[in-house]
C-alpha positions as CSV (number, residue, x, y, z in Angstrom):
1,M,-20.8,2.2,-2.2
2,N,-21.4,2.4,1.6
3,H,-20.7,5.3,4.0
4,I,-19.8,5.6,7.6
5,T,-19.3,8.7,9.8
6,A,-15.8,9.4,11.2
7,Y,-15.1,10.8,14.7
8,D,-15.2,14.4,13.3
9,G,-18.4,13.9,11.2
10,T,-16.6,13.3,7.9
11,A,-18.4,10.8,5.7
12,L,-16.1,8.0,4.7
13,A,-16.9,5.7,1.7
14,H,-16.0,2.0,1.4
15,R,-16.8,-0.3,-1.5
16,E,-17.1,-4.1,-1.3
17,H,-16.2,-6.8,-3.8
18,G,-16.7,-10.6,-3.6
19,D,-17.8,-13.0,-0.9
20,G,-16.1,-14.9,1.9
21,P,-14.3,-13.8,5.0
22,P,-13.8,-10.0,5.2
23,L,-10.5,-8.4,4.3
24,V,-10.2,-4.7,4.9
25,C,-8.0,-3.0,2.3
26,L,-6.2,0.3,2.6
27,P,-5.0,2.0,-0.6
28,G,-1.7,3.8,-1.2
29,G,-1.0,6.9,-3.2
30,P,-0.7,8.4,-0.6
31,M,-4.3,9.6,-0.4
32,Q,-5.6,7.8,-3.4
33,S,-9.1,6.3,-3.9
34,A,-9.2,2.6,-3.5
35,A,-10.6,2.2,-7.0
36,Y,-7.2,1.4,-8.5
37,L,-7.0,-1.8,-6.4
38,G,-9.9,-3.3,-8.4
39,D,-10.6,-6.8,-7.2
40,L,-6.9,-7.4,-6.4
41,G,-6.3,-9.7,-9.3
42,G,-9.2,-12.0,-8.5
43,L,-8.8,-12.1,-4.7
44,A,-12.5,-11.1,-4.5
45,A,-13.3,-14.7,-5.5
46,H,-12.0,-15.8,-2.1
47,R,-12.5,-12.8,0.2
48,R,-15.0,-10.1,0.8
49,L,-12.8,-7.1,0.0
50,I,-13.8,-4.0,1.9
51,L,-11.9,-1.1,0.3
52,L,-11.8,2.2,2.2
53,D,-11.5,5.5,0.3
54,P,-9.4,7.8,2.5
55,R,-11.0,11.0,3.5
56,G,-10.9,13.5,0.7
57,T,-10.6,10.8,-2.0
58,G,-13.1,8.9,-4.1
59,G,-16.5,8.8,-2.4
60,S,-15.3,10.1,0.9
61,A,-15.9,13.7,1.9
62,V,-13.3,16.4,2.3
63,P,-12.9,17.1,6.0
64,R,-13.4,20.5,7.6
65,D,-9.9,20.2,9.2
66,T,-7.5,19.2,6.4
67,T,-4.7,18.6,9.0
68,S,-6.7,15.3,9.6
69,Y,-5.1,14.0,6.4
70,R,-1.9,13.3,8.4
71,C,-1.2,9.6,8.4
72,D,-1.3,9.1,12.2
73,R,-4.7,10.9,12.3
74,L,-6.2,8.5,9.8
75,V,-5.8,5.6,12.3
76,D,-9.1,6.7,13.9
77,D,-10.8,6.3,10.5
78,V,-9.7,2.7,10.2
79,E,-10.9,2.0,13.7
80,A,-14.3,3.6,12.8
81,L,-14.6,1.2,9.9
82,R,-13.7,-1.8,12.0
83,A,-16.3,-0.8,14.6
84,H,-18.9,-0.2,11.9
85,L,-18.3,-3.7,10.5
86,R,-18.6,-5.2,14.0
87,L,-15.3,-7.1,13.6
88,D,-13.6,-7.9,16.9
89,R,-10.4,-8.5,14.9
90,M,-9.9,-7.8,11.2
91,D,-7.6,-9.1,8.6
92,L,-6.0,-6.1,7.0
93,L,-4.3,-5.7,3.6
94,A,-2.5,-2.5,2.7
95,H,-0.7,-1.4,-0.4
96,S,2.3,0.9,-0.8
97,A,1.8,4.2,1.2
98,G,-1.2,2.6,2.8
99,T,1.1,0.2,4.6
100,N,2.3,3.2,6.8
101,L,-1.3,3.6,8.0
102,A,-1.7,-0.1,8.6
103,L,1.5,-0.2,10.6
104,L,0.4,2.7,12.8
105,Y,-3.0,1.0,13.2
106,A,-1.3,-2.2,14.3
107,E,0.9,-0.2,16.7
108,R,-2.1,1.5,18.3
109,H,-4.6,-1.4,18.1
110,P,-2.7,-4.6,18.0
111,E,-5.6,-6.6,19.6
112,R,-7.8,-5.6,16.6
113,V,-5.5,-7.1,13.9
114,G,-6.0,-10.7,12.9
115,T,-3.5,-11.1,10.0
116,L,-1.6,-8.3,8.2
117,V,-0.8,-8.3,4.5
118,L,1.7,-5.6,3.4
119,V,1.9,-5.4,-0.4
120,T,5.0,-3.6,-1.8
121,P,5.2,-1.6,1.4
122,S,6.5,1.9,2.1
123,V,9.3,2.2,4.7
124,L,8.5,5.7,6.0
125,A,6.6,4.7,9.1
126,V,9.6,2.6,10.3
127,G,12.3,5.0,9.3
128,G,13.6,2.9,6.5
129,T,15.6,4.1,3.5
130,V,16.1,2.9,-0.1
131,T,19.6,3.7,-1.3
132,A,20.3,5.1,-4.8
133,D,22.5,2.0,-5.5
134,V,19.6,-0.3,-4.6
135,R,17.3,1.7,-6.9
136,R,19.8,1.6,-9.8
137,A,20.3,-2.2,-9.4
138,T,16.5,-2.7,-9.4
139,A,16.1,-0.4,-12.5
140,R,18.8,-2.4,-14.4
141,L,16.6,-5.5,-14.3
142,R,14.6,-3.7,-17.0
143,S,17.6,-2.7,-19.1
144,A,16.3,-4.7,-22.1
145,E,13.1,-2.7,-22.3
146,P,12.8,-0.1,-25.2
147,W,11.8,2.6,-22.8
148,Y,14.8,2.0,-20.4
149,P,17.3,4.6,-21.7
150,E,14.9,7.5,-21.3
151,A,13.6,6.2,-18.0
152,S,17.1,5.6,-16.6
153,T,18.1,9.1,-17.4
154,A,15.0,10.4,-15.7
155,L,15.6,8.3,-12.7
156,E,19.1,9.9,-12.2
157,K,17.4,13.3,-12.3
158,V,14.8,12.3,-9.7
159,M,17.4,10.8,-7.4
160,A,19.5,14.0,-7.7
161,G,16.5,16.1,-6.6
162,R,16.1,17.7,-10.1
163,A,12.8,16.0,-10.9
164,D,10.3,17.7,-13.1
165,E,6.9,16.5,-14.3
166,A,8.5,15.0,-17.4
167,A,11.0,13.0,-15.4
168,A,8.3,11.7,-13.0
169,Q,6.3,10.5,-16.0
170,A,9.3,8.9,-17.7
171,I,10.0,6.6,-14.7
172,T,6.5,5.3,-14.4
173,P,7.2,2.1,-16.4
174,F,9.5,1.0,-13.7
175,L,6.5,0.5,-11.4
176,Y,4.9,-2.1,-13.6
177,G,6.2,-5.6,-14.5
178,S,5.1,-5.0,-18.1
179,W,4.6,-1.6,-19.6
180,D,1.6,-2.7,-21.7
181,T,-1.8,-1.2,-22.4
182,T,-3.2,-2.4,-19.1
183,A,-0.3,-0.7,-17.2
184,R,-0.6,2.5,-19.2
185,T,-4.4,2.7,-18.5
186,H,-3.9,2.0,-14.8
187,A,-1.2,4.6,-14.5
188,T,-3.3,7.3,-16.2
189,A,-6.4,6.6,-14.1
190,S,-4.4,6.4,-10.8
191,D,-3.1,10.0,-11.1
192,A,-6.7,11.3,-11.3
193,Q,-7.7,9.3,-8.3
194,R,-5.2,10.9,-6.0
195,N,-5.8,14.0,-3.8
196,H,-2.5,15.8,-4.1
197,E,-3.2,18.4,-1.5
198,A,-4.0,15.7,1.0
199,A,-0.9,13.8,0.0
200,A,1.3,16.8,0.9
201,V,-0.2,16.8,4.4
202,H,-0.2,13.0,4.8
203,T,3.5,12.7,5.6
204,S,4.0,16.1,7.3
205,E,5.9,16.6,10.5
206,G,4.7,14.6,13.4
207,A,3.1,11.8,11.3
208,F,5.7,9.2,12.1
209,H,7.7,8.2,15.2
210,P,9.8,5.3,13.7
211,E,11.5,4.2,16.9
212,A,8.2,3.8,18.8
213,T,6.6,2.0,15.8
214,R,9.5,-0.4,15.4
215,A,9.4,-1.2,19.1
216,A,5.7,-1.9,18.9
217,L,5.9,-4.1,15.8
218,S,8.6,-6.2,17.5
219,R,5.9,-7.2,20.0
220,H,3.2,-7.8,17.3
221,T,2.2,-11.5,17.6
222,A,-0.2,-11.7,14.6
223,P,1.0,-13.3,11.4
224,V,2.3,-10.9,8.8
225,L,2.9,-11.3,5.0
226,V,5.2,-8.9,3.3
227,L,4.8,-9.2,-0.5
228,A,7.3,-7.5,-2.8
229,G,7.6,-7.2,-6.6
230,E,10.9,-8.4,-8.0
231,T,11.4,-5.4,-10.2
232,D,9.6,-2.8,-8.1
233,L,11.6,0.4,-8.1
234,N,9.5,2.1,-5.4
235,S,9.7,-0.7,-2.8
236,P,12.6,-3.0,-3.8
237,P,12.8,-6.4,-2.2
238,A,15.9,-5.5,-0.2
239,A,13.9,-2.8,1.6
240,T,10.7,-4.8,2.1
241,A,12.8,-7.6,3.6
242,E,13.8,-5.2,6.3
243,V,10.2,-4.4,7.0
244,A,9.4,-8.1,7.4
245,E,12.3,-8.5,9.8
246,L,10.6,-6.1,12.3
247,F,7.9,-8.7,13.1
248,P,8.3,-11.9,15.2
249,R,6.0,-13.9,12.8
250,S,6.5,-12.7,9.2
251,T,6.7,-14.2,5.8
252,H,8.5,-12.4,3.0
253,V,7.6,-13.3,-0.6
254,V,9.1,-11.8,-3.7
255,Q,6.8,-12.2,-6.7
256,D,8.8,-12.9,-9.8
257,G,8.5,-10.4,-12.7
258,A,6.2,-8.1,-10.7
259,G,6.5,-4.4,-10.1
260,H,4.7,-2.2,-7.6
261,F,1.2,-3.5,-8.5
262,P,1.8,-7.3,-8.4
263,W,-1.9,-8.2,-8.8
264,L,-1.8,-6.6,-12.2
265,D,1.3,-8.3,-13.4
266,D,0.2,-11.8,-12.4
267,G,-3.1,-12.0,-10.6
268,G,-3.0,-15.7,-10.3
269,R,0.3,-15.8,-8.5
270,F,-0.7,-12.8,-6.3
271,V,-4.0,-14.5,-5.3
272,E,-2.2,-17.8,-4.7
273,V,0.3,-16.2,-2.3
274,V,-2.2,-13.9,-0.4
275,E,-5.1,-16.4,-0.1
276,G,-2.7,-19.2,0.8
277,F,-1.3,-17.1,3.6
278,L,-4.7,-15.9,4.9
279,R,-6.1,-19.5,4.8
280,G,-3.0,-20.9,6.5
281,S,-3.1,-18.3,9.2
282,A,-6.8,-18.9,9.9
283,N,-6.0,-22.7,10.4
284,E,-3.3,-22.1,12.9
């Protein structure tokens, strides 16, 4: 694990996997260690993955000023990493809530982004919404699963604003293409990797200015891949397609049978799509 020093003196950790052209990776959570990304389904065989632990998570230090957990304030941490790596322009991959940070970085530093890969993206930074009907329709794709009745009932509680810890746990299978041992182990580990205090600050008032971000992204000329999971309850394909439409040069791909973590559900297909996009963009 390597460390750099952020603008305010906070030590930030990043880990590296693999060889090849560098690909900077931002985890979701929000405010979760990058450990859950692993080697992104084997992508490390083609790219040198540089995975940043957000401040207050994993190997990164807790900052003196915890208001610096707010998403827009983390943009400077990403820029510090880029400068440390001495990359004039960097290819950037972000997952889930981490895509909000990637979008704010692209808004503020468009000249520093080579290609942008948004995996099962959040829609918060651009003011998007996912309707209850879209979530129900996505959930029904899993209606043959033995856990579906309990999970569906819990989902209704969550969407009605009556969620408790049991309901939150019950809908977890919706995030995985297959609720098998690998998925269960991943879900258990992921919760322990997240800084819940930091997550509460991350999306606090002032973090996002959707109109300005959308306008900036409409002028973003770098290639963008938006990758969705067919059965992803968190970021359904209908919502991710709207994110893709914000960019002049975007490709929207829906990975069949995948949930919120498509590299776990079918690493071969995930790597094929992402590496193919990165390689093709480099050859333009």
